[in-house]
N, C-alpha and C positions, 0 to 999 in steps of 0.2 A: 644437438640442436643449434646452438649458437654457431658452430663451424659452419653448418649448412646455410644458414641465413647469409653468414658472412660471404660465403663462396657465390652464392646468389647475387649479392649486391657487387661482389667484384666482378662477376661477369658481365652485369648490366654496365658497369663502368667502363669495362673495356670495349664493349660494343658500341657505347656512346661516344667514346674518343675515337674509334676506328671510323665511325660515320662522319663526326666532325673533320677528321682528317682528309676523309674522302671527299666531302663537300668543298672543304679549301682547294684541294688539288684540282676538282672540277672547275670551281670558279676560275682559278689561274690559268687553267688550260684555255677556258673560252676568252678570257681576257687576250692571252697570247695570239689566239687564232683571229680575234677582231683586229688586233696589231698587224698581223701579217696581212689580211684582207686589204686594211685600209693602205698600207704601204705598197700594195700591188695596184690598187686602184689609182695612186698617185702616180705610180711610174707608167701605168697604162693611159 
């Protein structure tokens, strides 16, 4: 019983850290895209 509960909480932790990592990557990509658009706008 303890092992099953432990595994469930471990699975939840992995899912949470994966989601956090994905959100960080998405935010970084959107910032990069914004910077590219601004530099293109300045050149144009």
